Each structure stands twice: as C-alpha cells, then as structure tokens.
N, C-alpha and C positions, 0 to 999 in steps of 0.2 A: 290053401292052409290047413295046415293038418295039426290037430292037437284033439287033447286027451279028456281034457277039463279046462274048465276058465285060469284055475289056477297056472296052467302051461303059459298063459297068454303075458307076454310081456308087459304091453297096456295095462292089462289087469296088473300084474305085480307094479307097475307105476303109479297107478292110480291109490294101491293103497298103501305106498309109503308116501306120496303124495298127502293120503289123509291123515296118517299119523302124524306127520310133522306140520300137520296144520294144527292137530290139537296141542303139541307140541307148543308150538309160536303161540299159540293163542290159552294159556292157560292163565295165566293172571290178569287176562283182558275182562275187566270191570263192565265193558258197554255189552250186557247179556243176551242183548236182540242181535246186533249184528253177529256175534260169537254163534249164536245159535244156528244164523243160518249159515253160515261160510262152512261150519261142520255139517251142517246138514247137506248141502253142496258138493264138499268136500268126499263126504261118504259117499255119496249119491251116485258118483260121478262110477266107483268101483263097483257099488251093488248093481247100478244099472250091466253092467258090463255081465258081469256073472248069473244074474240072470236071465240076459238075453240069451246066454250059451245053453241055459236051460229049458227054454222054451219051445225045443223040438221041431223047429223050422226055421225056413234062413229068412224068412222075410221078417220072422217076430225078433230073430238076434241083429237084423239090421236094425229098425224099428227102437229097441233098445239102447243099439249102438249111438241113435242121432239123439235118442232121450240124454245119454252120458256126455256127448257132445255137447250140447243145451244145457249140463251140469255144470261144463269146466268154462263156459263162455258165463255164466251166470257166476262163478266162482269167484273167474279174472274180474270181474267189476265187482265182487265186493271188494274184493284185495285191492284194486285202484283207490276205491273209498276209505277203505282201512288207511292206506298211507295217508292218505288225503287230510285224516282227523287223527294222526298218531298215535295209532294203534301200533302201525307195523313200522319197522324201521327203511330205508332207500335200499338196502341191501335185501332184503328177508324181500320185501316187493318184487323187485328182479329176478331175485330164486325161485319165487313161486309161480311169475308171470312167466318165465323161462318153461319150467316144468309142466306146465299148461299147458303151454303152446305147443311140446312135444309130444304130448297125449293127444290134444286135439288132432295136430296132425297124421298120428296113428290111430288113431279113430277113423280119419278118412279113410286111409290108405285101406284099412282093414273094411269097411263101409264098400270104398272101392271094385274090395277085391270078391268081393259076395256076390255083388250084384249081375244079376246075368249080363253077359255079354251078348251086343245088337251088331 
C-alpha cells in the first residue's frame, strides 16, 4: 500500500468526516459527560491513524491502528447508549454505526496488509 502521508489514507479521511459529523450531531447535547467521551473517542480514531503513520515503523503503525480500532468500538458502544437515552435518533444511530463499522473494517484490512506474511 503506497501513500505519501496520512492525509492520503481513505480510512483517515472517513474518520475525520465522522468526527466532524459527531461534533455537529452533538452540538446541542446537554449531557456533557457523555458528549465529551463520545467526541474524544471520535477524534481518537483519526488521531491515532495519523500518529501511527508518523511513528517510523510498521510495528508502531500497526499498534496505533489497533488503538484506532478500539476507539471505534468504544464510540459504537457510546452511540448505542446515546440512542437508548434518546440523545440520538434511530436514523443518526444507524448512520454513525454504519460508518464506524466501515472504518473498523478498513482498519482491519489495513492492519492485515501491513503484517508480515508468514
């Protein structure tokens, strides 16, 4: 997989769009604790992809991709909870979960492509 910088990675681009969408969706949310946790997890996905690319080794890149994947799962859980306490609508929940599953799948494929073949 060839790329010049993290900005070239489609998974990073999708993660950034998702983080921005999350901020917009939660703009009026008054549950500041959950809102803070969700936005932290949301930006963490893109942040860790970017940081991993700059670490200088494939092993470190893979480690940060795993962290990004974990943040994606954390955010999915928070979205499920936010829907059940009626912070998010069904439609927004469905859209965000779909995007996060897509990002997780892309991260999984990227990790797999970077691991040495045995």
